[in-house]
C-alpha positions in Angstrom: 0.0 0.0 0.0 2.8 2.4 0.9 4.6 1.5 -2.3 1.5 2.3 -4.3 1.2 5.7 -2.7 4.8 6.5 -3.1 4.6 5.5 -6.8 1.6 7.8 -7.3 3.4 10.7 -5.6 6.5 10.1 -7.7 4.4 10.0 -10.9 2.7 13.3 -9.9 6.1 15.0 -9.2 7.3 13.8 -12.6 4.2 15.1 -14.3 4.5 18.5 -12.6 8.2 18.6 -13.5 7.4 17.9 -17.2 4.5 20.5 -17.3 6.0 23.1 -15.0 6.1 25.8 -17.6 2.4 25.2 -18.6 1.4 25.2 -14.9 3.2 28.4 -14.3 1.7 30.1 -17.3 -1.8 28.9 -16.3 -1.3 30.2 -12.8 -0.2 33.6 -14.1 -3.2 33.7 -16.4 -5.5 32.8 -13.5 -4.1 35.4 -11.2 -4.1 38.1 -13.8 -7.7 37.3 -14.8 -8.7 37.4 -11.1 -7.1 40.8 -10.7 -8.7 42.1 -13.9 -12.1 40.8 -13.1 -12.0 41.7 -9.4 -13.7 45.1 -9.8 -16.4 43.3 -11.8 -17.1 40.6 -9.4 -16.4 42.2 -6.0 -19.1 44.8 -5.0 -18.8 46.7 -1.7 -21.9 48.4 -0.4 -21.2 51.3 1.9 -23.1 52.1 5.1 -26.5 53.6 4.5 -26.9 52.1 1.1 -28.4 48.9 -0.5 -27.5 47.4 -3.9 -29.9 46.3 -6.7 -28.7 43.5 -8.9 -29.2 43.5 -12.7 -28.3 40.2 -14.4 -28.9 40.3 -18.2 -28.7 36.5 -18.3 -31.2 35.9 -15.5 -34.4 37.9 -16.1 -32.9 41.4 -15.6 -33.5 43.1 -12.2 -33.4 40.7 -9.3 -36.5 41.7 -7.2 -35.9 39.1 -4.6 -32.3 39.6 -3.5 -30.9 42.9 -2.3 -27.3 43.6 -1.4 -26.9 45.0 2.1 -23.9 46.8 3.5 -20.6 44.9 3.1 -18.7 43.0 0.3 -20.4 40.7 -2.2 -19.0 38.5 -4.9 -21.1 38.2 -8.1 -20.7 36.9 -11.6 -18.8 39.4 -13.8 -21.8 40.2 -16.0 -24.0 41.3 -13.1 -24.4 45.0 -12.6 -25.1 46.6 -9.2 -26.8 50.0 -8.6 -26.6 51.5 -5.2 -29.5 53.4 -3.5 -29.2 55.5 -0.4 -31.7 54.4 2.4 -30.7 57.4 4.6 -33.0 60.3 5.2 -32.6 62.8 2.3 -33.7 66.4 2.0 -34.9 68.5 -0.9 -35.7 72.2 -1.2 -38.3 73.6 -3.6 -39.0 77.3 -4.5 -42.6 77.5 -5.6 -45.1 80.1 -6.6 -48.5 79.3 -5.2 -52.0 80.9 -5.2 -54.2 81.2 -2.1 -57.9 80.8 -2.1 -58.3 84.5 -2.8 -55.9 84.3 -5.7 -52.9 85.9 -4.0 -49.7 84.9 -5.8 -47.1 84.1 -3.2 -43.6 82.7 -3.2 -42.8 80.0 -0.7 -39.8 77.7 0.0 -40.8 74.1 0.8 -38.3 71.8 2.5 -39.2 68.2 2.7 -37.4 65.1 4.0 -37.9 61.6 2.7 -36.4 58.1 2.7 -36.9 55.1 0.4 -38.1 51.7 1.5 -35.2 49.2 1.4 -37.5 46.3 0.8 -39.0 47.6 -2.4 -35.9 49.2 -3.9 -35.7 46.7 -6.8 -39.2 47.8 -7.9 -38.2 51.4 -7.6 -35.1 50.7 -9.8 -37.0 48.6 -12.3 -40.0 50.8 -12.9 -38.7 54.3 -12.2 -34.9 54.4 -12.0 -32.3 56.3 -10.1 -33.8 59.7 -11.0 -37.0 58.9 -9.0 -36.8 62.2 -7.1 -37.3 64.3 -10.2 -39.8 61.8 -11.7 -42.2 61.3 -8.9 -41.2 62.9 -5.6 -40.7 66.5 -6.7 -43.8 66.7 -9.0 -46.1 65.2 -6.4 -44.9 67.4 -3.5 -45.2 70.5 -5.8 -48.8 69.6 -6.9 -50.0 68.7 -3.4 -48.5 71.9 -1.9 -50.3 74.0 -4.4 -53.6 72.1 -3.8 -53.3 72.4 0.0 -52.4 76.1 0.1 -55.0 76.8 -2.6 -57.7 75.9 -0.1 -56.5 78.6 2.4 -57.1 82.3 2.3 -54.2 84.7 2.3 -55.1 85.5 5.9 -54.9 81.9 7.1 -52.3 80.5 4.6 -49.2 81.6 6.4 -50.3 82.0 10.0 -51.3 79.3 12.5 -52.6 77.2 9.7 -49.2 76.8 8.1 -48.1 73.9 10.3 -51.3 72.0 9.6 -50.9 72.7 5.9 -47.3 71.2 5.9 -48.6 68.1 7.7 -51.3 67.7 5.1 -48.8 68.0 2.3 -46.7 65.1 3.7 -49.8 62.8 4.3 -51.4 63.6 0.9 -48.1 63.1 -1.0 -47.5 59.7 0.5 -51.0 58.5 -0.3 -50.8 59.9 -3.9 -47.5 58.0 -4.6 -48.8 54.7 -3.1 -52.1 54.9 -5.0 -50.8 56.0 -8.3 -48.0 53.4 -8.7 -49.1 49.9 -9.2 -46.8 48.0 -11.6 -47.5 44.4 -12.6 -50.7 44.4 -10.6 -48.8 45.2 -7.3 -51.4 47.1 -5.3 -50.3 49.8 -2.8 -46.6 49.3 -3.3 -44.8 51.3 -0.7 -41.7 52.8 -2.3 -40.8 55.7 0.0 -42.0 58.0 2.9 -42.2 61.8 3.0 -41.2 62.2 6.6 -41.7 65.9 7.1 -42.5 69.1 5.2 -41.7 72.6 6.2 -42.9 75.8 4.5 -40.4 78.6 5.0 -39.4 82.0 3.6 -42.8 83.1 2.5 -42.7 86.2 0.3 -45.9 88.2 -0.5 -45.9 90.7 -3.4 -44.4 94.0 -2.4 -47.7 95.9 -2.5 -49.5 93.3 -0.4 -46.6 93.1 2.1 -46.7 96.9 2.5 -50.5 96.9 3.0 -50.2 94.1 5.6 -47.5 96.0 7.4 -49.6 99.2 7.4 -52.5 97.2 8.7 -50.4 95.8 11.5 -49.1 99.3 12.3 -52.5 100.9 12.4 -53.8 98.0 14.6 -51.0 98.6 17.0 -51.8 102.3 17.1 -55.5 101.6 17.7 -54.6 99.2 20.6 -52.3 101.9 22.1 -55.0 104.5 21.8 -57.5 102.3 23.6 -55.0 102.0 26.4 -54.5 105.7 26.6 -58.2 106.4 26.7 -58.6 103.8 29.4 -55.8 105.4 31.4 -57.4 108.9 30.9 -60.8 107.6 32.0 -59.3 106.1 35.1 -57.4 109.3 35.9 -60.7 111.3 35.5 -62.5 108.9 37.8 -59.7 109.3 40.4 -59.8 113.0 40.2 -63.6 113.0 40.5 -63.4 110.8 43.6 -60.6 113.0 45.0 -62.7 116.1 44.4 -65.7 114.5 46.0 -63.6 113.7 49.1 -62.3 117.3 49.3 -65.8 118.6 49.0 -67.1 116.2 51.6 -64.3 117.3 54.0 -65.0 120.9 53.4 -68.7 120.4 54.0 -68.0 118.5 57.2 -65.7 121.1 58.7 -67.2 124.2 57.1 -69.5 124.9 59.9 -66.8 124.2 62.6 -63.9 126.1 60.9 -63.2 128.4 63.9 -60.1 130.0 65.3 -59.8 127.2 67.8 -59.8 124.6 65.0 -57.1 126.5 63.1 -55.1 126.9 66.3 -55.3 123.1 66.9 -54.2 122.5 63.3 -51.2 124.8 63.9 -50.3 123.0 67.1 -50.4 119.6 65.4 -48.1 120.9 62.6 -45.7 122.2 65.3 -45.6 118.8 67.0 -44.7 117.1 63.7 -41.9 119.6 63.1 -40.6 119.1 66.6 -40.4 115.3 66.0 -38.5 115.8 62.8 -34.8 114.8 62.7 -33.8 117.9 60.8 -32.9 121.1 62.6 -35.7 123.6 62.4 -36.4 127.2 63.5 -40.0 127.8 64.4 -41.2 131.4 64.9 -44.8 131.9 66.0 -46.7 134.8 64.7 -48.1 137.6 66.9 -51.5 137.4 68.4 -53.5 134.5 69.7 -54.1 133.0 66.3 -50.7 133.5 64.7 -49.4 130.6 62.6 -45.8 129.4 62.8 -43.1 130.5 60.3 -40.7 127.7 59.4 -37.0 128.0 58.4 -35.0 125.0 57.2 -32.0 125.2 59.6 -29.6 127.7 61.2 -27.3 127.7 58.1 -30.1 128.6 55.8 -31.4 131.1 58.2 -28.1 132.9 58.4 -27.8 132.7 54.6 -31.2 134.4 54.2 -30.3 137.0 56.7 -27.1 137.8 54.8 -28.9 138.2 51.6 -31.5 140.4 53.3 -28.7 142.7 54.5 
C-alpha cells in the first residue's frame, strides 16, 4: 500500500516537472484574470446604502435579492446599482396661489427616505432619478392644492403647520395609490417624513399693505390703552374732588379760630419730632401761625442776603 502511494506521488512529481512551464503560465493567467475581473465581481456596499442586482442572463432586475452593507461576490456580467436608504432632504422654491388668488412665493423643504424592501421595484419601474420623476412633482402639486384651499389671511399663520402636515400625508397617499406596476397594489416605495414651509414672500404691494394694517392696529390698541388710562385718571380726580368737597362740607361749619389753632399745634408737633434742625417762629397774636426756616445755616444765609 505504501509502495502504491509512493509510486503515485513520484508520478505526480514527474508530471509536474514535465509540465512546470504550462502550470506556471496557467497560474499567471488565472491570477491576472482574477485581478482584472476583481472590480467586476467584487461589490462593496457602503453604510446607509443597498444594492440592486441587474443580471442580463437571469431575467434582468433581481427583485428578490438585495445587497446589504458589506462586500459581495457576483458573476462578472452582473451590474449593481446603489441606492441610499438614509434620510434625504430637498428644497423647492414655488409660486402658489391662495384661495383669494394671492400669488405668493414659498420655500418648501421636505425630507424623505426610500423603503429598502422595495428598492428593486423602484429601480426597475422608475430608476435612479426617482426624485425628479415622482417625488418633486407630487410634492409640488400637493403643496399648491393644500395652500390653494386657504385664504391669504390663514395660509401663512397658525394654519401653516397644519398645511405642511397635510402635504406630507397627501403626497405619501398619492404616490402609493398611483404606482401599481405588474398588478402590485399599494406598493410602498418611499416615505415623506416631514414638510416645512419657510421663507414666505408676499408681493411687495401686499406686504406693505399688511405692514400698514399691523401698524394701524398697534396704534389703535395703544389709543385704547391711553383712553382707558385717561378715563381712570378722570375717575380718580372725581373721587378726590368728592372727598375734598365732603371734607369741606364737614368742617365748614366748625372752621373756627380754635380749630385753626389746633391744626397749627399739630403741625408744630410734627416739626418738633423731625430729625432735621428747624427754626419755628410763631406769629403775633393769639391766632398767629408758625413761620418755618430749614435750619440755622439757611437762616443765616437768608439774613445775609437780606442785609
